[in-house]
mmCIF file of the N, C-alpha and C atoms, coordinates in Angstrom:
data_MODEL
# 
_entry.id   MODEL 
# 
loop_
_atom_site.group_PDB 
_atom_site.id 
_atom_site.type_symbol 
_atom_site.label_atom_id 
_atom_site.label_alt_id 
_atom_site.label_comp_id 
_atom_site.label_asym_id 
_atom_site.label_entity_id 
_atom_site.label_seq_id 
_atom_site.pdbx_PDB_ins_code 
_atom_site.Cartn_x 
_atom_site.Cartn_y 
_atom_site.Cartn_z 
_atom_site.occupancy 
_atom_site.B_iso_or_equiv 
_atom_site.pdbx_formal_charge 
_atom_site.auth_seq_id 
_atom_site.auth_comp_id 
_atom_site.auth_asym_id 
_atom_site.auth_atom_id 
_atom_site.pdbx_PDB_model_num 
ATOM 1   N N  . UNK A 1 1  ? 0.847   -1.169  0.000   1.00 0.00 ? 1  UNK A N  1 
ATOM 2   C CA . UNK A 1 1  ? 0.000   0.000   0.000   1.00 0.00 ? 1  UNK A CA 1 
ATOM 3   C C  . UNK A 1 1  ? 0.895   1.236   0.000   1.00 0.00 ? 1  UNK A C  1 
ATOM 4   N N  . UNK A 1 2  ? 0.538   2.208   -0.801  1.00 0.00 ? 2  UNK A N  1 
ATOM 5   C CA . UNK A 1 2  ? 1.292   3.456   -0.859  1.00 0.00 ? 2  UNK A CA 1 
ATOM 6   C C  . UNK A 1 2  ? 0.982   4.240   0.419   1.00 0.00 ? 2  UNK A C  1 
ATOM 7   N N  . UNK A 1 3  ? 2.018   4.433   1.241   1.00 0.00 ? 3  UNK A N  1 
ATOM 8   C CA . UNK A 1 3  ? 1.843   5.093   2.536   1.00 0.00 ? 3  UNK A CA 1 
ATOM 9   C C  . UNK A 1 3  ? 2.295   6.550   2.533   1.00 0.00 ? 3  UNK A C  1 
ATOM 10  N N  . UNK A 1 4  ? 3.160   6.913   1.593   1.00 0.00 ? 4  UNK A N  1 
ATOM 11  C CA . UNK A 1 4  ? 3.608   8.302   1.493   1.00 0.00 ? 4  UNK A CA 1 
ATOM 12  C C  . UNK A 1 4  ? 4.055   8.562   0.061   1.00 0.00 ? 4  UNK A C  1 
ATOM 13  N N  . UNK A 1 5  ? 4.000   9.828   -0.318  1.00 0.00 ? 5  UNK A N  1 
ATOM 14  C CA . UNK A 1 5  ? 4.408   10.248  -1.656  1.00 0.00 ? 5  UNK A CA 1 
ATOM 15  C C  . UNK A 1 5  ? 5.193   11.541  -1.552  1.00 0.00 ? 5  UNK A C  1 
ATOM 16  N N  . UNK A 1 6  ? 6.291   11.621  -2.282  1.00 0.00 ? 6  UNK A N  1 
ATOM 17  C CA . UNK A 1 6  ? 7.044   12.866  -2.415  1.00 0.00 ? 6  UNK A CA 1 
ATOM 18  C C  . UNK A 1 6  ? 6.333   13.701  -3.473  1.00 0.00 ? 6  UNK A C  1 
ATOM 19  N N  . UNK A 1 7  ? 5.990   14.937  -3.148  1.00 0.00 ? 7  UNK A N  1 
ATOM 20  C CA . UNK A 1 7  ? 5.266   15.790  -4.095  1.00 0.00 ? 7  UNK A CA 1 
ATOM 21  C C  . UNK A 1 7  ? 5.988   15.952  -5.426  1.00 0.00 ? 7  UNK A C  1 
ATOM 22  N N  . UNK A 1 8  ? 7.318   15.834  -5.423  1.00 0.00 ? 8  UNK A N  1 
ATOM 23  C CA . UNK A 1 8  ? 8.099   15.990  -6.648  1.00 0.00 ? 8  UNK A CA 1 
ATOM 24  C C  . UNK A 1 8  ? 8.663   14.665  -7.151  1.00 0.00 ? 8  UNK A C  1 
ATOM 25  N N  . UNK A 1 9  ? 8.183   13.561  -6.609  1.00 0.00 ? 9  UNK A N  1 
ATOM 26  C CA . UNK A 1 9  ? 8.738   12.257  -6.955  1.00 0.00 ? 9  UNK A CA 1 
ATOM 27  C C  . UNK A 1 9  ? 8.047   11.582  -8.124  1.00 0.00 ? 9  UNK A C  1 
ATOM 28  N N  . UNK A 1 10 ? 8.669   10.521  -8.624  1.00 0.00 ? 10 UNK A N  1 
ATOM 29  C CA . UNK A 1 10 ? 8.136   9.813   -9.787  1.00 0.00 ? 10 UNK A CA 1 
ATOM 30  C C  . UNK A 1 10 ? 6.807   9.107   -9.525  1.00 0.00 ? 10 UNK A C  1 
ATOM 31  N N  . UNK A 1 11 ? 6.564   8.646   -8.316  1.00 0.00 ? 11 UNK A N  1 
ATOM 32  C CA . UNK A 1 11 ? 5.293   7.965   -8.029  1.00 0.00 ? 11 UNK A CA 1 
ATOM 33  C C  . UNK A 1 11 ? 4.121   8.933   -8.149  1.00 0.00 ? 11 UNK A C  1 
ATOM 34  N N  . UNK A 1 12 ? 4.288   10.115  -7.605  1.00 0.00 ? 12 UNK A N  1 
ATOM 35  C CA . UNK A 1 12 ? 3.234   11.133  -7.713  1.00 0.00 ? 12 UNK A CA 1 
ATOM 36  C C  . UNK A 1 12 ? 3.047   11.537  -9.175  1.00 0.00 ? 12 UNK A C  1 
ATOM 37  N N  . UNK A 1 13 ? 4.164   11.709  -9.899  1.00 0.00 ? 13 UNK A N  1 
ATOM 38  C CA . UNK A 1 13 ? 4.085   12.088  -11.314 1.00 0.00 ? 13 UNK A CA 1 
ATOM 39  C C  . UNK A 1 13 ? 3.381   11.015  -12.142 1.00 0.00 ? 13 UNK A C  1 
ATOM 40  N N  . UNK A 1 14 ? 3.512   9.754   -11.746 1.00 0.00 ? 14 UNK A N  1 
ATOM 41  C CA . UNK A 1 14 ? 2.871   8.656   -12.474 1.00 0.00 ? 14 UNK A CA 1 
ATOM 42  C C  . UNK A 1 14 ? 1.378   8.561   -12.175 1.00 0.00 ? 14 UNK A C  1 
ATOM 43  N N  . UNK A 1 15 ? 0.944   9.245   -11.112 1.00 0.00 ? 15 UNK A N  1 
ATOM 44  C CA . UNK A 1 15 ? -0.474  9.217   -10.776 1.00 0.00 ? 15 UNK A CA 1 
ATOM 45  C C  . UNK A 1 15 ? -0.841  8.315   -9.620  1.00 0.00 ? 15 UNK A C  1 
ATOM 46  N N  . UNK A 1 16 ? 0.160   7.819   -8.884  1.00 0.00 ? 16 UNK A N  1 
ATOM 47  C CA . UNK A 1 16 ? -0.154  7.027   -7.699  1.00 0.00 ? 16 UNK A CA 1 
ATOM 48  C C  . UNK A 1 16 ? -0.756  7.923   -6.624  1.00 0.00 ? 16 UNK A C  1 
ATOM 49  N N  . UNK A 1 17 ? -1.643  7.349   -5.808  1.00 0.00 ? 17 UNK A N  1 
ATOM 50  C CA . UNK A 1 17 ? -2.307  8.069   -4.724  1.00 0.00 ? 17 UNK A CA 1 
ATOM 51  C C  . UNK A 1 17 ? -2.029  7.360   -3.408  1.00 0.00 ? 17 UNK A C  1 
ATOM 52  N N  . UNK A 1 18 ? -2.103  8.107   -2.313  1.00 0.00 ? 18 UNK A N  1 
ATOM 53  C CA . UNK A 1 18 ? -2.009  7.483   -1.001  1.00 0.00 ? 18 UNK A CA 1 
ATOM 54  C C  . UNK A 1 18 ? -3.105  6.433   -0.883  1.00 0.00 ? 18 UNK A C  1 
ATOM 55  N N  . UNK A 1 19 ? -2.761  5.282   -0.346  1.00 0.00 ? 19 UNK A N  1 
ATOM 56  C CA . UNK A 1 19 ? -3.724  4.204   -0.184  1.00 0.00 ? 19 UNK A CA 1 
ATOM 57  C C  . UNK A 1 19 ? -3.807  3.245   -1.353  1.00 0.00 ? 19 UNK A C  1 
ATOM 58  N N  . UNK A 1 20 ? -3.186  3.592   -2.492  1.00 0.00 ? 20 UNK A N  1 
ATOM 59  C CA . UNK A 1 20 ? -3.162  2.660   -3.622  1.00 0.00 ? 20 UNK A CA 1 
ATOM 60  C C  . UNK A 1 20 ? -2.454  1.373   -3.195  1.00 0.00 ? 20 UNK A C  1 
ATOM 61  N N  . UNK A 1 21 ? -2.910  0.267   -3.730  1.00 0.00 ? 21 UNK A N  1 
ATOM 62  C CA . UNK A 1 21 ? -2.262  -1.018  -3.480  1.00 0.00 ? 21 UNK A CA 1 
ATOM 63  C C  . UNK A 1 21 ? -1.645  -1.484  -4.796  1.00 0.00 ? 21 UNK A C  1 
ATOM 64  N N  . UNK A 1 22 ? -0.329  -1.657  -4.795  1.00 0.00 ? 22 UNK A N  1 
ATOM 65  C CA . UNK A 1 22 ? 0.374   -2.103  -6.000  1.00 0.00 ? 22 UNK A CA 1 
ATOM 66  C C  . UNK A 1 22 ? 0.241   -3.618  -6.080  1.00 0.00 ? 22 UNK A C  1 
ATOM 67  N N  . UNK A 1 23 ? -0.432  -4.087  -7.120  1.00 0.00 ? 23 UNK A N  1 
ATOM 68  C CA . UNK A 1 23 ? -0.723  -5.519  -7.251  1.00 0.00 ? 23 UNK A CA 1 
ATOM 69  C C  . UNK A 1 23 ? 0.099   -6.204  -8.336  1.00 0.00 ? 23 UNK A C  1 
ATOM 70  N N  . UNK A 1 24 ? 0.681   -5.423  -9.252  1.00 0.00 ? 24 UNK A N  1 
ATOM 71  C CA . UNK A 1 24 ? 1.516   -6.054  -10.280 1.00 0.00 ? 24 UNK A CA 1 
ATOM 72  C C  . UNK A 1 24 ? 2.607   -5.100  -10.754 1.00 0.00 ? 24 UNK A C  1 
ATOM 73  N N  . UNK A 1 25 ? 3.656   -5.698  -11.301 1.00 0.00 ? 25 UNK A N  1 
ATOM 74  C CA . UNK A 1 25 ? 4.825   -4.996  -11.845 1.00 0.00 ? 25 UNK A CA 1 
ATOM 75  C C  . UNK A 1 25 ? 5.059   -5.580  -13.225 1.00 0.00 ? 25 UNK A C  1 
ATOM 76  N N  . UNK A 1 26 ? 4.839   -4.779  -14.252 1.00 0.00 ? 26 UNK A N  1 
ATOM 77  C CA . UNK A 1 26 ? 4.974   -5.257  -15.638 1.00 0.00 ? 26 UNK A CA 1 
ATOM 78  C C  . UNK A 1 26 ? 4.203   -6.561  -15.861 1.00 0.00 ? 26 UNK A C  1 
ATOM 79  N N  . UNK A 1 27 ? 2.993   -6.620  -15.314 1.00 0.00 ? 27 UNK A N  1 
ATOM 80  C CA . UNK A 1 27 ? 2.123   -7.767  -15.537 1.00 0.00 ? 27 UNK A CA 1 
ATOM 81  C C  . UNK A 1 27 ? 2.332   -8.951  -14.616 1.00 0.00 ? 27 UNK A C  1 
ATOM 82  N N  . UNK A 1 28 ? 3.350   -8.901  -13.767 1.00 0.00 ? 28 UNK A N  1 
ATOM 83  C CA . UNK A 1 28 ? 3.615   -9.993  -12.825 1.00 0.00 ? 28 UNK A CA 1 
ATOM 84  C C  . UNK A 1 28 ? 3.129   -9.588  -11.442 1.00 0.00 ? 28 UNK A C  1 
ATOM 85  N N  . UNK A 1 29 ? 2.456   -10.513 -10.748 1.00 0.00 ? 29 UNK A N  1 
ATOM 86  C CA . UNK A 1 29 ? 1.910   -10.220 -9.423  1.00 0.00 ? 29 UNK A CA 1 
ATOM 87  C C  . UNK A 1 29 ? 3.004   -9.779  -8.457  1.00 0.00 ? 29 UNK A C  1 
ATOM 88  N N  . UNK A 1 30 ? 2.692   -8.795  -7.623  1.00 0.00 ? 30 UNK A N  1 
ATOM 89  C CA . UNK A 1 30 ? 3.574   -8.347  -6.549  1.00 0.00 ? 30 UNK A CA 1 
ATOM 90  C C  . UNK A 1 30 ? 3.065   -8.993  -5.267  1.00 0.00 ? 30 UNK A C  1 
ATOM 91  N N  . UNK A 1 31 ? 3.965   -9.670  -4.559  1.00 0.00 ? 31 UNK A N  1 
ATOM 92  C CA . UNK A 1 31 ? 3.594   -10.416 -3.360  1.00 0.00 ? 31 UNK A CA 1 
ATOM 93  C C  . UNK A 1 31 ? 4.085   -9.704  -2.105  1.00 0.00 ? 31 UNK A C  1 
ATOM 94  N N  . UNK A 1 32 ? 3.673   -8.472  -1.911  1.00 0.00 ? 32 UNK A N  1 
ATOM 95  C CA . UNK A 1 32 ? 3.999   -7.732  -0.700  1.00 0.00 ? 32 UNK A CA 1 
ATOM 96  C C  . UNK A 1 32 ? 5.134   -6.745  -0.880  1.00 0.00 ? 32 UNK A C  1 
ATOM 97  N N  . UNK A 1 33 ? 5.383   -5.978  0.183   1.00 0.00 ? 33 UNK A N  1 
ATOM 98  C CA . UNK A 1 33 ? 6.395   -4.912  0.131   1.00 0.00 ? 33 UNK A CA 1 
ATOM 99  C C  . UNK A 1 33 ? 7.804   -5.400  -0.186  1.00 0.00 ? 33 UNK A C  1 
ATOM 100 N N  . UNK A 1 34 ? 8.202   -6.528  0.367   1.00 0.00 ? 34 UNK A N  1 
ATOM 101 C CA . UNK A 1 34 ? 9.561   -7.027  0.104   1.00 0.00 ? 34 UNK A CA 1 
ATOM 102 C C  . UNK A 1 34 ? 9.755   -7.365  -1.372  1.00 0.00 ? 34 UNK A C  1 
ATOM 103 N N  . UNK A 1 35 ? 8.728   -7.934  -1.970  1.00 0.00 ? 35 UNK A N  1 
ATOM 104 C CA . UNK A 1 35 ? 8.799   -8.258  -3.395  1.00 0.00 ? 35 UNK A CA 1 
ATOM 105 C C  . UNK A 1 35 ? 8.944   -6.980  -4.215  1.00 0.00 ? 35 UNK A C  1 
ATOM 106 N N  . UNK A 1 36 ? 8.194   -5.957  -3.856  1.00 0.00 ? 36 UNK A N  1 
ATOM 107 C CA . UNK A 1 36 ? 8.278   -4.681  -4.566  1.00 0.00 ? 36 UNK A CA 1 
ATOM 108 C C  . UNK A 1 36 ? 9.669   -4.068  -4.414  1.00 0.00 ? 36 UNK A C  1 
ATOM 109 N N  . UNK A 1 37 ? 10.200  -4.078  -3.207  1.00 0.00 ? 37 UNK A N  1 
ATOM 110 C CA . UNK A 1 37 ? 11.537  -3.523  -2.957  1.00 0.00 ? 37 UNK A CA 1 
ATOM 111 C C  . UNK A 1 37 ? 12.590  -4.297  -3.752  1.00 0.00 ? 37 UNK A C  1 
ATOM 112 N N  . UNK A 1 38 ? 12.449  -5.613  -3.824  1.00 0.00 ? 38 UNK A N  1 
ATOM 113 C CA . UNK A 1 38 ? 13.401  -6.434  -4.589  1.00 0.00 ? 38 UNK A CA 1 
ATOM 114 C C  . UNK A 1 38 ? 13.412  -6.017  -6.057  1.00 0.00 ? 38 UNK A C  1 
ATOM 115 N N  . UNK A 1 39 ? 12.241  -5.685  -6.572  1.00 0.00 ? 39 UNK A N  1 
ATOM 116 C CA . UNK A 1 39 ? 12.146  -5.292  -7.984  1.00 0.00 ? 39 UNK A CA 1 
ATOM 117 C C  . UNK A 1 39 ? 12.774  -3.919  -8.235  1.00 0.00 ? 39 UNK A C  1 
ATOM 118 N N  . UNK A 1 40 ? 12.861  -3.108  -7.204  1.00 0.00 ? 40 UNK A N  1 
ATOM 119 C CA . UNK A 1 40 ? 13.503  -1.798  -7.325  1.00 0.00 ? 40 UNK A CA 1 
ATOM 120 C C  . UNK A 1 40 ? 15.005  -1.956  -7.107  1.00 0.00 ? 40 UNK A C  1 
ATOM 121 N N  . UNK A 1 41 ? 15.624  -2.782  -7.917  1.00 0.00 ? 41 UNK A N  1 
ATOM 122 C CA . UNK A 1 41 ? 17.039  -3.082  -7.787  1.00 0.00 ? 41 UNK A CA 1 
ATOM 123 C C  . UNK A 1 41 ? 17.933  -1.895  -8.093  1.00 0.00 ? 41 UNK A C  1 
ATOM 124 N N  . UNK A 1 42 ? 19.216  -2.045  -7.837  1.00 0.00 ? 42 UNK A N  1 
ATOM 125 C CA . UNK A 1 42 ? 20.164  -0.940  -7.995  1.00 0.00 ? 42 UNK A CA 1 
ATOM 126 C C  . UNK A 1 42 ? 20.316  -0.432  -9.424  1.00 0.00 ? 42 UNK A C  1 
ATOM 127 N N  . UNK A 1 43 ? 20.001  -1.239  -10.411 1.00 0.00 ? 43 UNK A N  1 
ATOM 128 C CA . UNK A 1 43 ? 20.186  -0.830  -11.803 1.00 0.00 ? 43 UNK A CA 1 
ATOM 129 C C  . UNK A 1 43 ? 18.904  -0.341  -12.462 1.00 0.00 ? 43 UNK A C  1 
ATOM 130 N N  . UNK A 1 44 ? 17.845  -0.083  -11.679 1.00 0.00 ? 44 UNK A N  1 
ATOM 131 C CA . UNK A 1 44 ? 16.550  0.197   -12.287 1.00 0.00 ? 44 UNK A CA 1 
ATOM 132 C C  . UNK A 1 44 ? 16.252  1.681   -12.513 1.00 0.00 ? 44 UNK A C  1 
ATOM 133 N N  . UNK A 1 45 ? 17.056  2.597   -12.000 1.00 0.00 ? 45 UNK A N  1 
ATOM 134 C CA . UNK A 1 45 ? 16.781  4.030   -12.177 1.00 0.00 ? 45 UNK A CA 1 
ATOM 135 C C  . UNK A 1 45 ? 16.702  4.376   -13.661 1.00 0.00 ? 45 UNK A C  1 
ATOM 136 N N  . UNK A 1 46 ? 15.653  5.091   -14.024 1.00 0.00 ? 46 UNK A N  1 
ATOM 137 C CA . UNK A 1 46 ? 15.437  5.492   -15.408 1.00 0.00 ? 46 UNK A CA 1 
ATOM 138 C C  . UNK A 1 46 ? 14.564  4.529   -16.200 1.00 0.00 ? 46 UNK A C  1 
ATOM 139 N N  . UNK A 1 47 ? 14.372  3.321   -15.682 1.00 0.00 ? 47 UNK A N  1 
ATOM 140 C CA . UNK A 1 47 ? 13.519  2.340   -16.365 1.00 0.00 ? 47 UNK A CA 1 
ATOM 141 C C  . UNK A 1 47 ? 12.046  2.714   -16.181 1.00 0.00 ? 47 UNK A C  1 
ATOM 142 N N  . UNK A 1 48 ? 11.240  2.398   -17.166 1.00 0.00 ? 48 UNK A N  1 
ATOM 143 C CA . UNK A 1 48 ? 9.790   2.591   -17.058 1.00 0.00 ? 48 UNK A CA 1 
ATOM 144 C C  . UNK A 1 48 ? 9.141   1.241   -16.817 1.00 0.00 ? 48 UNK A C  1 
ATOM 145 N N  . UNK A 1 49 ? 8.217   1.206   -15.862 1.00 0.00 ? 49 UNK A N  1 
ATOM 146 C CA . UNK A 1 49 ? 7.490   -0.018  -15.543 1.00 0.00 ? 49 UNK A CA 1 
ATOM 147 C C  . UNK A 1 49 ? 6.000   0.295   -15.500 1.00 0.00 ? 49 UNK A C  1 
ATOM 148 N N  . UNK A 1 50 ? 5.196   -0.722  -15.776 1.00 0.00 ? 50 UNK A N  1 
ATOM 149 C CA . UNK A 1 50 ? 3.753   -0.584  -15.652 1.00 0.00 ? 50 UNK A CA 1 
ATOM 150 C C  . UNK A 1 50 ? 3.338   -1.244  -14.350 1.00 0.00 ? 50 UNK A C  1 
ATOM 151 N N  . UNK A 1 51 ? 2.734   -0.440  -13.482 1.00 0.00 ? 51 UNK A N  1 
ATOM 152 C CA . UNK A 1 51 ? 2.254   -0.947  -12.204 1.00 0.00 ? 51 UNK A CA 1 
ATOM 153 C C  . UNK A 1 51 ? 0.755   -1.155  -12.277 1.00 0.00 ? 51 UNK A C  1 
ATOM 154 N N  . UNK A 1 52 ? 0.302   -2.317  -11.846 1.00 0.00 ? 52 UNK A N  1 
ATOM 155 C CA . UNK A 1 52 ? -1.127  -2.546  -11.663 1.00 0.00 ? 52 UNK A CA 1 
ATOM 156 C C  . UNK A 1 52 ? -1.482  -2.077  -10.273 1.00 0.00 ? 52 UNK A C  1 
ATOM 157 N N  . UNK A 1 53 ? -2.491  -1.233  -10.175 1.00 0.00 ? 53 UNK A N  1 
ATOM 158 C CA . UNK A 1 53 ? -2.837  -0.597  -8.904  1.00 0.00 ? 53 UNK A CA 1 
ATOM 159 C C  . UNK A 1 53 ? -4.313  -0.832  -8.605  1.00 0.00 ? 53 UNK A C  1 
ATOM 160 N N  . UNK A 1 54 ? -4.599  -1.175  -7.349  1.00 0.00 ? 54 UNK A N  1 
ATOM 161 C CA . UNK A 1 54 ? -5.985  -1.266  -6.886  1.00 0.00 ? 54 UNK A CA 1 
ATOM 162 C C  . UNK A 1 54 ? -6.292  0.009   -6.108  1.00 0.00 ? 54 UNK A C  1 
ATOM 163 N N  . UNK A 1 55 ? -7.381  0.666   -6.509  1.00 0.00 ? 55 UNK A N  1 
ATOM 164 C CA . UNK A 1 55 ? -7.789  1.922   -5.860  1.00 0.00 ? 55 UNK A CA 1 
ATOM 165 C C  . UNK A 1 55 ? -9.316  1.967   -5.837  1.00 0.00 ? 55 UNK A C  1 
ATOM 166 N N  . UNK A 1 56 ? -9.868  2.071   -4.644  1.00 0.00 ? 56 UNK A N  1 
ATOM 167 C CA . UNK A 1 56 ? -11.316 2.224   -4.527  1.00 0.00 ? 56 UNK A CA 1 
ATOM 168 C C  . UNK A 1 56 ? -12.107 1.100   -5.167  1.00 0.00 ? 56 UNK A C  1 
ATOM 169 N N  . UNK A 1 57 ? -11.589 -0.122  -5.079  1.00 0.00 ? 57 UNK A N  1 
ATOM 170 C CA . UNK A 1 57 ? -12.291 -1.261  -5.642  1.00 0.00 ? 57 UNK A CA 1 
ATOM 171 C C  . UNK A 1 57 ? -12.106 -1.454  -7.134  1.00 0.00 ? 57 UNK A C  1 
ATOM 172 N N  . UNK A 1 58 ? -11.331 -0.584  -7.770  1.00 0.00 ? 58 UNK A N  1 
ATOM 173 C CA . UNK A 1 58 ? -11.064 -0.709  -9.204  1.00 0.00 ? 58 UNK A CA 1 
ATOM 174 C C  . UNK A 1 58 ? -9.581  -0.950  -9.432  1.00 0.00 ? 58 UNK A C  1 
ATOM 175 N N  . UNK A 1 59 ? -9.266  -1.583  -10.550 1.00 0.00 ? 59 UNK A N  1 
ATOM 176 C CA . UNK A 1 59 ? -7.868  -1.806  -10.926 1.00 0.00 ? 59 UNK A CA 1 
ATOM 177 C C  . UNK A 1 59 ? -7.536  -0.927  -12.112 1.00 0.00 ? 59 UNK A C  1 
ATOM 178 N N  . UNK A 1 60 ? -6.358  -0.347  -12.063 1.00 0.00 ? 60 UNK A N  1 
ATOM 179 C CA . UNK A 1 60 ? -5.880  0.494   -13.168 1.00 0.00 ? 60 UNK A CA 1 
ATOM 180 C C  . UNK A 1 60 ? -4.379  0.286   -13.318 1.00 0.00 ? 60 UNK A C  1 
ATOM 181 N N  . UNK A 1 61 ? -3.861  0.646   -14.461 1.00 0.00 ? 61 UNK A N  1 
ATOM 182 C CA . UNK A 1 61 ? -2.422  0.582   -14.710 1.00 0.00 ? 61 UNK A CA 1 
ATOM 183 C C  . UNK A 1 61 ? -1.864  1.995   -14.764 1.00 0.00 ? 61 UNK A C  1 
ATOM 184 N N  . UNK A 1 62 ? -0.678  2.159   -14.195 1.00 0.00 ? 62 UNK A N  1 
ATOM 185 C CA . UNK A 1 62 ? 0.038   3.429   -14.300 1.00 0.00 ? 62 UNK A CA 1 
ATOM 186 C C  . UNK A 1 62 ? 1.457   3.120   -14.762 1.00 0.00 ? 62 UNK A C  1 
ATOM 187 N N  . UNK A 1 63 ? 2.023   4.012   -15.557 1.00 0.00 ? 63 UNK A N  1 
ATOM 188 C CA . UNK A 1 63 ? 3.403   3.854   -16.025 1.00 0.00 ? 63 UNK A CA 1 
ATOM 189 C C  . UNK A 1 63 ? 4.287   4.754   -15.171 1.00 0.00 ? 63 UNK A C  1 
ATOM 190 N N  . UNK A 1 64 ? 5.276   4.145   -14.562 1.00 0.00 ? 64 UNK A N  1 
ATOM 191 C CA . UNK A 1 64 ? 6.178   4.831   -13.643 1.00 0.00 ? 64 UNK A CA 1 
ATOM 192 C C  . UNK A 1 64 ? 7.593   4.776   -14.195 1.00 0.00 ? 64 UNK A C  1 
ATOM 193 N N  . UNK A 1 65 ? 8.269   5.922   -14.242 1.00 0.00 ? 65 UNK A N  1 
ATOM 194 C CA . UNK A 1 65 ? 9.695   5.961   -14.555 1.00 0.00 ? 65 UNK A CA 1 
ATOM 195 C C  . UNK A 1 65 ? 10.426  6.017   -13.225 1.00 0.00 ? 65 UNK A C  1 
ATOM 196 N N  . UNK A 1 66 ? 11.223  5.013   -12.960 1.00 0.00 ? 66 UNK A N  1 
ATOM 197 C CA . UNK A 1 66 ? 11.894  4.888   -11.671 1.00 0.00 ? 66 UNK A CA 1 
ATOM 198 C C  . UNK A 1 66 ? 12.960  5.966   -11.545 1.00 0.00 ? 66 UNK A C  1 
ATOM 199 N N  . UNK A 1 67 ? 12.939  6.660   -10.409 1.00 0.00 ? 67 UNK A N  1 
ATOM 200 C CA . UNK A 1 67 ? 13.891  7.731   -10.152 1.00 0.00 ? 67 UNK A CA 1 
ATOM 201 C C  . UNK A 1 67 ? 15.144  7.220   -9.458  1.00 0.00 ? 67 UNK A C  1 
ATOM 202 N N  . UNK A 1 68 ? 16.086  8.123   -9.278  1.00 0.00 ? 68 UNK A N  1 
ATOM 203 C CA . UNK A 1 68 ? 17.305  7.812   -8.536  1.00 0.00 ? 68 UNK A CA 1 
ATOM 204 C C  . UNK A 1 68 ? 16.950  7.605   -7.071  1.00 0.00 ? 68 UNK A C  1 
ATOM 205 N N  . UNK A 1 69 ? 17.667  6.702   -6.426  1.00 0.00 ? 69 UNK A N  1 
ATOM 206 C CA . UNK A 1 69 ? 17.447  6.481   -5.001  1.00 0.00 ? 69 UNK A CA 1 
ATOM 207 C C  . UNK A 1 69 ? 18.149  7.579   -4.215  1.00 0.00 ? 69 UNK A C  1 
ATOM 208 N N  . UNK A 1 70 ? 17.493  8.090   -3.158  1.00 0.00 ? 70 UNK A N  1 
ATOM 209 C CA . UNK A 1 70 ? 18.148  9.108   -2.335  1.00 0.00 ? 70 UNK A CA 1 
ATOM 210 C C  . UNK A 1 70 ? 19.361  8.517   -1.623  1.00 0.00 ? 70 UNK A C  1 
ATOM 211 N N  . UNK A 1 71 ? 20.330  9.363   -1.348  1.00 0.00 ? 71 UNK A N  1 
ATOM 212 C CA . UNK A 1 71 ? 21.550  8.906   -0.691  1.00 0.00 ? 71 UNK A CA 1 
ATOM 213 C C  . UNK A 1 71 ? 21.345  8.628   0.786   1.00 0.00 ? 71 UNK A C  1 
ATOM 214 N N  . UNK A 1 72 ? 20.350  9.245   1.398   1.00 0.00 ? 72 UNK A N  1 
ATOM 215 C CA . UNK A 1 72 ? 20.147  9.040   2.843   1.00 0.00 ? 72 UNK A CA 1 
ATOM 216 C C  . UNK A 1 72 ? 19.038  8.088   3.129   1.00 0.00 ? 72 UNK A C  1 
# 
């Protein structure tokens, strides 16, 4: 579940909302937060992925361009 968003970050730019549940990554099921974090590997910055999102009982896809990871 999306718990926070940076106003200037890629998730907000892609259209994710607080409370969205990410259910897939490029068509493959996401099995919880650890699975999602694993997919955000060190070489993924700049890549575009399609996230399947559940919001308000509906499913939608959003395209996200992965940003650089913060240093802190």
